[in-house]
N, C-alpha and C positions, 0 to 999 in steps of 0.2 A: 554256644548262647551259655550264658549260668544264668540259673534260678537257684533262689533262695528260699529253701523249705521251712519254716516254722509249725509245732505243735504243742502242743499242753501232752498231758499225761495220759488222756483219750485217746489220743492221736497217735500217741508211740508206738504202739504195733503198726498200722496201717502203714507210718513213714515208713517202715524198710523197706517193703513190696515198691510205694511209689519211688524212692531213692532208687532202688537197683531198675528198675525199669528206665528211669531216666538216664542214667549212668549206662543201659545198656544202648541208648540211643543217642551217645556219644554227648553227652548233655552234662557240664559241670554243676555239681550239684554244690552251692552252699549249706551244710546243716545249721539253721541257729535254734533249733528246738528244744526242745523237754531234755533233759540227762537219764528220765526214767519214766515208770507207769507212777510212782509217788506223786500224789494232788501238787497240782502248779495250779497257777493264776494264766489263763489265754492269752491276754492282752499286754504281756511281757514279749511273747513270740508273734504277736500281729505287730509290733511295734520295730521289733529288731527288722522283719523280714521289709516292715515298709522304709526303713532306713538302707537299708541294704538296697533299695530302689531306688530313693532320693538322691542314694549317693554314685549311684552310677557299678555299686561293686556287682548287683545283679541287675538282672536286665528283667528280670519276672518274677513272681512269688507266688508260692504255693502253699495253705496254710488249714492245718488241718485239727480240729477238736470234734465235738459230739455231735455236734449237726453242722459244725462250719457257720452258725451266725451269728453267735457272741464272736467269735476271734474274726471275723470280715465284720462285724459291726468297729472290731475294735479299729480294724486297719484304716479305716474309711474316714475316721477322724485324725488322719494322718494328712497333710499336705499332699496333693498330687497325686493321691493313691486313689485306686478304682476298684475297689475288692467284688468280687460278686461269689453270691455261696449257689453251687447248680450239685443237682441230684443227676441229672440228665447231662448226655453229650450233647445235644440239640440246644440247649441253653448257654450251655458254656461256649458254642459256636458261636451264636451270635450274641452274645457279652462281648467278646474279640471284634466281631464283624461292624456292629452298631454302638458299643460301648467302650474299644480300646480299653479293656480291662486289662490292668497289671496286675493282679493276683486272682488266684483262683482259690476259692476255699469250700471242703465238703466236711461232712459228719461222716465219723469212722461207724458212729452207730444207723446211720443213713446207708453207705451205698458200703458194700464190701471190695475188693481189692480189685476183680477184674472189670468191676462198673466204672472203679476211680480210676483206672487206665484208659478207656473206653473217653472219657468227660476229659481227663489230661491230652488225649490226642486232638479229640476234635479241639478244645481250646489253643494248641498249639499250635496245630496247623492254618487257624482261621487265622487273615490278615484282616486289619482295620480298611473299612472302605472310604472313610474321611468324607468329603460334600459334606450333605446335609445333617449328617452324622455328628464331624466335627463344630457345627454351629453350637449341637447342643453338648458336645464335651468342653465347649467354652462357656456356656452357660453354666452347666455344671463347677468349673473351674470359679466362674464369677461369683456363687453362692457360696463357695467353701471360702475366699476372699473375705466375702460378705459384700462386695460391689454390684452383686446382681440385680438388675434393672428392667423390668419389664416392658 
């Protein structure tokens, strides 16, 4: 499995723990984040990770900013991306099972390193259930393409 990780200056410190954690699980990490803690703009990194997923360079993505909110909103503007911001493991798990999320986002000002690892674990272990949930994913995709009909 390959995971692309992107983060702004606020996520820079937490990303070190997450990358190490993933690599210890034998997951290949593609680091597309900020080069330092010097101020930068999170949409840059959301776009990089979304492109890596859409090009199949990465299977999934993780994004980190201060709250996870802005960076996930930016990622969700990209075709085919279903990014979720989570601050608890249960929501992360259900986001994969029901929404087939392909990007997990969280905030370094909201969750600490150990909670972030638990969130990542639950997200990675969960599998998309399909069925009625696939119908909803298809509707979301249609909305994104401007083709949704009620």
